[in-house]
C-alpha positions as CSV (number, residue, x, y, z in Angstrom):
1,M,-4.0,-32.4,-16.7
2,A,-1.8,-29.4,-16.0
3,S,-4.0,-27.1,-18.1
4,D,-7.0,-28.3,-16.2
5,L,-5.4,-27.5,-12.9
6,S,-4.5,-24.0,-14.0
7,V,-8.3,-23.4,-14.4
8,I,-9.4,-25.3,-11.3
9,L,-6.9,-24.0,-8.8
10,P,-7.4,-20.6,-7.2
11,R,-5.2,-17.7,-8.2
12,V,-3.1,-15.6,-5.8
13,L,-1.6,-12.4,-7.1
14,I,1.9,-11.5,-5.9
15,V,3.5,-8.2,-7.0
16,S,7.2,-8.6,-7.9
17,R,10.1,-6.5,-6.6
18,R,12.6,-5.2,-9.0
19,S,16.4,-5.3,-8.9
20,V,19.2,-4.3,-11.2
21,R,21.1,-7.1,-13.0
22,K,23.5,-6.5,-16.0
23,N,22.3,-2.8,-16.1
24,K,18.7,-3.9,-16.5
25,F,15.8,-4.2,-14.1
26,V,14.9,-7.7,-13.1
27,D,11.5,-8.6,-11.5
28,F,11.5,-11.3,-8.8
29,V,9.5,-12.8,-6.0
30,G,11.0,-14.7,-3.1
31,E,10.9,-18.5,-3.6
32,Y,9.7,-19.2,-0.1
33,H,6.5,-17.4,-0.7
34,L,5.9,-19.2,-4.0
35,D,6.6,-22.7,-2.6
36,L,4.2,-22.2,0.3
37,I,1.4,-20.9,-1.9
38,V,1.8,-23.8,-4.4
39,G,2.3,-26.4,-1.6
40,Y,-1.1,-25.5,0.0
41,G,-3.0,-25.7,-3.3
42,A,-3.1,-22.3,-5.1
43,V,-1.5,-20.9,-8.2
44,P,0.8,-17.8,-7.7
45,V,0.3,-15.2,-10.4
46,I,3.2,-12.8,-10.5
47,V,2.2,-9.2,-11.3
48,P,5.2,-7.5,-12.8
49,R,6.3,-4.1,-11.4
50,V,6.1,-2.4,-14.8
51,T,4.9,1.1,-15.5
52,G,1.2,1.3,-16.1
53,V,0.3,-2.1,-14.7
54,H,-1.8,-0.5,-12.0
55,M,-4.2,0.5,-14.8
56,L,-4.4,-3.1,-16.1
57,L,-5.3,-5.0,-13.0
58,D,-8.6,-6.0,-14.5
59,S,-6.6,-8.2,-16.9
60,F,-5.5,-10.4,-13.9
61,E,-9.1,-11.4,-13.1
62,P,-10.3,-13.7,-11.6
63,I,-8.5,-12.8,-8.4
64,H,-9.0,-15.2,-5.5
65,G,-6.3,-13.9,-3.2
66,V,-3.5,-11.3,-2.9
67,L,-0.2,-11.8,-1.1
68,L,2.0,-8.7,-0.9
69,C,5.5,-9.1,0.6
70,E,8.8,-7.2,0.9
71,G,10.0,-4.1,-1.0
72,E,11.1,-0.5,-0.7
73,D,9.7,2.1,1.7
74,I,6.2,3.3,0.9
75,D,6.0,6.9,-0.4
76,P,5.7,9.0,2.8
77,S,3.2,11.3,1.0
78,L,0.6,8.4,1.2
79,Y,0.4,8.6,5.0
80,E,1.0,11.1,7.8
81,A,4.7,11.3,7.4
82,E,4.7,15.0,8.1
83,T,4.0,14.3,11.8
84,S,7.3,12.3,12.3
85,G,9.2,15.3,13.6
86,L,12.4,14.2,11.8
87,S,14.8,16.9,10.6
88,K,16.2,17.0,7.1
89,E,19.6,15.9,8.6
90,E,17.9,12.9,10.2
91,L,16.1,11.9,7.0
92,E,19.4,12.2,5.1
93,E,21.1,10.0,7.6
94,I,18.3,7.4,7.3
95,R,18.6,7.4,3.5
96,G,22.3,6.7,3.9
97,L,21.8,3.8,6.4
98,H,19.0,2.2,4.4
99,A,19.9,3.1,0.8
100,S,18.4,-0.1,-0.7
101,D,15.1,0.4,1.0
102,T,14.6,4.2,0.9
103,A,14.5,4.5,-2.9
104,I,10.7,5.1,-3.3
105,D,9.0,3.1,-6.0
106,K,5.8,4.9,-6.8
107,E,4.6,2.4,-9.4
108,K,4.9,-0.5,-7.0
109,D,3.0,1.7,-4.5
110,S,0.2,2.3,-7.0
111,I,-0.1,-1.4,-8.0
112,E,-0.1,-2.7,-4.4
113,L,-2.4,0.0,-2.9
114,A,-4.9,-0.7,-5.8
115,L,-4.8,-4.4,-5.0
116,A,-5.2,-3.9,-1.3
117,K,-8.2,-1.6,-1.8
118,L,-9.7,-4.1,-4.2
119,C,-9.4,-6.8,-1.5
120,L,-11.0,-4.6,1.1
121,E,-13.9,-3.7,-1.3
122,R,-14.6,-7.3,-2.4
123,N,-13.5,-9.2,0.8
124,I,-10.8,-11.0,-1.3
125,P,-8.4,-12.8,1.1
126,Y,-5.2,-10.7,1.7
127,L,-2.0,-11.6,3.4
128,G,0.6,-8.9,3.9
129,I,4.2,-9.8,4.9
130,C,6.6,-7.0,5.9
131,R,6.0,-4.2,3.5
132,G,2.7,-5.9,2.6
133,S,1.4,-5.4,6.1
134,Q,2.4,-1.7,5.9
135,I,0.6,-1.3,2.6
136,L,-2.6,-2.8,4.2
137,N,-2.4,-0.4,7.1
138,V,-1.9,2.6,4.9
139,A,-4.7,1.5,2.5
140,C,-7.1,1.6,5.5
141,G,-6.0,5.0,6.7
142,G,-3.2,4.1,9.1
143,S,0.3,5.6,9.3
144,L,3.9,4.5,9.6
145,Y,7.0,5.3,11.4
146,Q,9.5,6.6,8.8
147,D,12.3,5.1,10.9
148,I,12.0,2.9,14.0
149,E,15.4,3.7,15.4
150,K,14.9,7.5,15.2
151,E,11.2,7.6,16.3
152,V,10.8,4.6,18.6
153,S,14.1,3.2,19.9
154,K,15.5,6.6,21.2
155,K,12.4,6.9,23.4
156,C,12.7,3.4,24.9
157,L,14.6,2.2,27.9
158,E,17.8,0.3,27.0
159,N,16.3,-3.1,27.8
160,Q,13.3,-2.4,25.6
161,R,15.2,-1.5,22.4
162,V,15.0,-3.9,19.5
163,N,17.1,-4.4,16.5
164,H,14.6,-5.0,13.7
165,I,17.1,-5.3,10.9
166,D,20.5,-6.9,10.5
167,Y,22.0,-6.4,7.0
168,D,24.8,-8.9,7.8
169,N,22.5,-11.7,8.9
170,Y,19.3,-11.5,6.9
171,D,17.9,-15.0,7.6
172,G,19.6,-15.7,10.9
173,H,18.5,-12.5,12.7
174,R,15.8,-13.0,15.4
175,H,14.1,-10.8,18.0
176,V,11.4,-11.6,20.5
177,V,7.7,-10.6,20.2
178,K,4.9,-11.0,22.6
179,V,1.8,-12.8,21.1
180,V,-1.6,-11.4,22.0
181,E,-4.0,-14.0,23.5
182,N,-7.0,-15.3,21.6
183,T,-5.8,-14.1,18.2
184,P,-5.0,-16.3,15.1
185,L,-1.3,-15.9,15.8
186,H,-1.9,-17.3,19.3
187,C,-3.8,-20.2,17.8
188,W,-1.0,-21.1,15.4
189,F,1.9,-20.9,17.8
190,K,0.2,-22.1,21.0
191,D,1.9,-25.5,21.0
192,S,5.3,-23.7,20.9
193,L,4.6,-21.2,23.7
194,E,6.2,-22.0,27.1
195,E,3.8,-22.2,30.0
196,G,2.9,-18.8,31.3
197,E,4.8,-17.1,28.4
198,M,3.5,-15.6,25.2
199,E,6.7,-15.0,23.4
200,I,8.3,-16.3,20.2
201,W,11.5,-15.3,18.4
202,V,10.9,-14.0,14.9
203,N,12.9,-13.0,11.8
204,S,12.4,-9.4,10.6
205,Y,14.0,-7.1,8.1
206,H,12.6,-3.6,8.2
207,H,13.4,-0.1,9.5
208,Q,9.8,1.2,9.3
209,G,6.6,-0.1,10.9
210,V,3.0,0.6,11.9
211,K,2.7,3.9,13.9
212,R,-1.1,4.4,14.0
213,L,-3.0,1.1,13.4
214,A,-6.1,1.6,11.2
215,Q,-9.3,1.4,13.3
216,R,-10.6,-1.8,11.7
217,F,-7.5,-3.9,12.8
218,V,-6.6,-5.6,16.1
219,P,-2.9,-6.3,17.1
220,M,-1.7,-9.8,17.3
221,A,1.9,-9.3,18.5
222,F,4.2,-6.6,19.9
223,A,7.9,-6.2,20.0
224,P,9.4,-5.1,23.4
225,D,9.7,-1.5,22.1
226,G,6.0,-1.4,21.6
227,L,6.0,-1.8,17.8
228,I,3.1,-3.8,16.3
229,E,4.4,-7.0,14.7
230,G,1.1,-8.4,13.5
231,F,-2.5,-7.4,13.1
232,Y,-5.8,-8.7,11.5
233,D,-9.4,-7.7,10.9
234,P,-11.5,-9.9,13.2
235,D,-14.6,-9.2,11.2
236,A,-12.9,-10.5,8.1
237,Y,-11.2,-13.6,9.5
238,N,-12.8,-17.0,8.9
239,P,-10.7,-19.0,6.4
240,E,-13.4,-21.7,6.1
241,E,-15.7,-19.0,4.7
242,G,-13.2,-17.4,2.5
243,K,-12.4,-14.5,4.9
244,F,-8.8,-13.5,5.6
245,I,-7.4,-9.9,6.0
246,M,-4.0,-9.9,7.8
247,G,-0.6,-8.2,8.1
248,L,2.6,-9.7,9.6
249,Q,5.6,-7.4,10.0
250,F,7.9,-10.4,10.5
251,H,8.9,-13.2,8.1
252,P,7.4,-16.6,9.2
253,E,8.5,-18.1,5.8
254,R,12.2,-17.4,6.7
255,M,12.1,-18.7,10.3
256,R,13.9,-21.9,9.5
257,Q,16.8,-23.7,11.2
258,Q,20.3,-23.1,9.9
259,D,21.1,-25.1,6.7
260,S,17.7,-26.7,6.8
261,D,14.1,-26.1,5.6
262,E,12.7,-27.1,9.0
263,F,10.8,-24.3,10.6
264,D,11.7,-22.8,14.0
265,Y,8.1,-23.4,15.1
266,A,5.3,-25.7,13.9
267,G,3.1,-22.5,13.6
268,C,5.4,-20.7,11.1
269,P,3.7,-21.9,7.8
270,F,0.2,-21.5,9.3
271,A,-0.3,-18.0,8.0
272,Y,0.1,-19.3,4.4
273,K,-1.9,-22.5,5.1
274,E,-4.9,-20.6,6.5
275,F,-4.6,-17.9,3.8
276,V,-4.7,-20.4,1.0
277,K,-7.6,-22.2,2.8
278,A,-9.5,-18.9,2.7
279,V,-8.5,-18.4,-1.0
280,I,-9.9,-21.8,-1.9
281,A,-13.1,-21.1,-0.1
282,Y,-13.4,-17.6,-1.7
283,Q,-13.0,-19.2,-5.2
284,K,-15.8,-21.7,-4.4
285,K,-18.0,-18.9,-3.2
286,L,-17.3,-16.8,-6.3
287,N,-17.8,-19.7,-8.7
288,S,-21.2,-20.5,-7.1
289,S,-22.5,-17.0,-7.7
290,T,-20.9,-16.2,-11.1
291,S,-19.6,-18.2,-14.0
292,V,-16.4,-17.0,-15.6
293,Q,-16.8,-16.8,-19.4
294,K,-14.0,-16.7,-21.9
295,P,-13.7,-13.3,-23.5
296,L,-15.6,-13.0,-26.8
297,K,-13.5,-12.3,-29.9
298,L,-15.3,-9.9,-32.2
299,N,-14.7,-9.7,-36.0
300,Q,-14.1,-6.4,-37.7
301,E,-17.8,-5.7,-38.4
302,M,-18.9,-6.5,-34.8
303,E,-16.1,-4.4,-33.3
304,K,-17.3,-1.5,-35.4
305,K,-20.8,-1.9,-34.1
306,R,-19.5,-2.2,-30.5
307,K,-17.7,1.1,-30.9
308,I,-20.9,2.8,-32.2
309,I,-22.9,1.6,-29.3
310,L,-20.2,2.6,-26.8
311,R,-20.1,6.1,-28.4
312,S,-23.9,6.3,-28.0
313,F,-23.7,5.5,-24.3
314,S,-20.8,7.9,-23.8
315,L,-22.7,10.7,-25.6
316,A,-25.9,10.2,-23.5
317,K,-23.8,10.3,-20.3
318,N,-22.1,13.5,-21.4
319,I,-25.5,15.1,-22.1
320,Y,-26.9,14.3,-18.6
321,N,-23.6,15.2,-16.8
322,N,-23.0,18.5,-18.6
323,G,-26.6,19.6,-19.4
324,S,-25.6,21.9,-22.3
325,G,-22.8,22.2,-24.7
326,I,-23.6,19.0,-26.7
327,N,-24.5,19.1,-30.4
328,P,-28.3,18.4,-30.6
329,F,-27.9,17.1,-34.1
330,K,-26.2,13.9,-32.8
331,E,-29.6,12.3,-32.0
332,S,-28.9,9.5,-34.5
333,E,-25.9,8.4,-32.5
334,L,-28.0,8.1,-29.4
335,E,-30.4,5.8,-31.3
336,A,-27.8,3.0,-31.6
337,G,-27.6,2.7,-27.8
338,A,-31.3,2.8,-27.3
339,K,-31.9,0.0,-29.9
340,F,-29.2,-2.1,-28.2
341,L,-30.8,-1.8,-24.8
342,E,-34.3,-2.6,-26.1
343,S,-33.2,-5.5,-28.3
344,N,-31.7,-7.7,-25.5
345,T,-34.3,-10.4,-24.9
346,A,-32.1,-13.0,-23.2
347,L,-33.3,-11.6,-19.8
348,S,-36.1,-11.8,-17.4
349,V,-39.2,-9.7,-18.0
350,Q,-38.2,-7.3,-15.2
351,Q,-34.7,-6.9,-16.6
352,E,-36.1,-6.4,-20.2
353,N,-38.5,-3.7,-19.0
354,R,-35.7,-2.0,-17.2
355,L,-33.5,-2.0,-20.3
356,K,-36.4,-0.6,-22.3
357,Q,-36.7,2.2,-19.8
358,M,-33.0,2.9,-20.1
359,G,-33.4,2.9,-23.9
360,A,-36.1,5.4,-23.7
361,T,-33.9,7.5,-21.4
362,V,-31.1,7.5,-24.0
363,R,-33.6,8.4,-26.7
364,N,-35.0,11.2,-24.6
365,A,-31.5,12.8,-24.3
366,G,-32.2,14.8,-27.4
367,S,-35.5,16.3,-26.1
368,Y,-33.8,16.9,-22.7
369,L,-31.2,19.0,-24.4
370,Q,-33.8,20.9,-26.3
371,R,-35.5,21.7,-22.9
372,V,-32.2,22.9,-21.5
373,K,-31.7,25.2,-24.5
374,L,-35.4,26.4,-24.2
375,N,-34.7,27.3,-20.5
376,E,-31.6,29.1,-21.5
377,E,-33.5,31.1,-24.1
378,R,-36.2,32.0,-21.6
379,E,-33.6,33.2,-19.1
380,R,-32.0,35.4,-21.8
381,L,-35.3,37.0,-22.7
382,A,-36.1,37.6,-19.0
383,R,-32.8,39.3,-18.5
384,N,-33.4,41.6,-21.4
385,V,-36.9,42.6,-20.2
386,M,-35.8,43.1,-16.6
387,G,-32.8,45.0,-17.7
388,K,-35.1,47.7,-19.1
389,M,-37.2,48.0,-15.9
390,A,-36.7,50.8,-13.3
391,V,-35.1,50.2,-9.9
392,E,-38.5,50.7,-8.1
393,Q,-40.1,48.1,-10.3
394,L,-37.4,45.5,-9.6
395,Y,-37.7,46.1,-5.9
396,D,-41.5,45.4,-6.2
397,L,-40.8,42.1,-8.1
398,I,-38.5,40.6,-5.5
399,P,-41.1,40.1,-2.6
400,F,-43.7,39.0,-5.2
401,Y,-41.6,36.2,-6.6
402,H,-40.4,35.3,-3.2
403,M,-44.0,34.8,-2.1
404,M,-44.8,32.8,-5.2
405,G,-41.8,30.5,-4.6
406,Q,-43.0,29.8,-1.0
407,I,-46.5,29.1,-2.2
408,C,-45.2,26.8,-4.9
409,S,-43.0,24.9,-2.4
410,E,-45.8,24.4,0.1
411,I,-48.3,23.1,-2.5
412,L,-45.6,20.8,-4.0
413,E,-44.9,19.4,-0.5
414,R,-48.6,18.7,0.1
415,K,-49.0,17.0,-3.3
416,L,-46.0,14.8,-2.6
417,N,-47.4,13.8,0.8
418,G,-50.8,13.1,-0.6
419,N,-52.6,15.9,1.3
420,D,-55.5,17.9,0.0
421,V,-54.2,21.1,-1.6
422,D,-57.6,22.9,-1.5
423,S,-57.3,23.2,2.3
């Protein structure tokens, strides 16, 4: 039964964070995230933060959802950090105060940005918590404050300043946020909002945050200092239809009463609940349009043939991309790709005809190259002849060929438009 569920249940990718234990790196994901994903009916698939994984993300298919959560600061070069106005001394002070967070992890950045962009391209449900919300904003062209205290708090009035991080009280720390009306966050927490008030107390653990929100997003909550604490894409939000693109700067999964698993508000787990609902709907939609097949294992002979065909396609591509410089005597290698395209009969008539055309195109690569070389030879001969002509003769040729070019362009345009060229 368990093996059946692993196929049936949708898959949510979560990138691990690494820590040092016994002089070795250890990858981990917070248990609260995993419990909520499993509890609402999806399977968490942990993507390890290992060098080169960003090049292997295809191996994690099918992907029905992505949850990105806490981690180190994002590499400032990936957004508009140069506009922060922070001095070298201030940046050094920030690194001293937030040493555990300011150690840039470029591999994690690469993995998570690639996944975020994949979700945006395919409309795969995405939930970003804390750093995950910052990754989403950066992936869409937004920017971040490198340090809230230096860039935001110092410009605020005393009563507007917010402590967004408390190293001595990770889970117990809370600060107030104002919820924006008619947003998903408002819907989730509306039963907990006092009459006439739109405020809840949230847990947060960050020294950076959204500076310029990407254009596609709408804010859902603000801290008293003006920092955006939540946002979403209204055009990509409909959990019942598999749409969910959202970022929360605070930690709803950690908003629990002391020494208890009971949430501060009934709406705290709703981000995960609605996210998984969207993931399930996305999987159903994906399965209705495509069928996932098990990868075919090839024997040694078939693998050899596959490589020959792949080489044929690669050679044809290079010929058309580069024009010249390809050995014309490799036409036999092109033949393998052409035969493969034409021999596939498990298709509709239209698809089969299209593949035959592609096969002919691959075959014609050799003659195309010959034409390229013929043009090169003509150009060489023309240069030799014109190199022997007098200056006066060359001056006479320029207006003549300019006129011929104009006539040629006019007649070609008439032919393309179906007009009578004799007029």
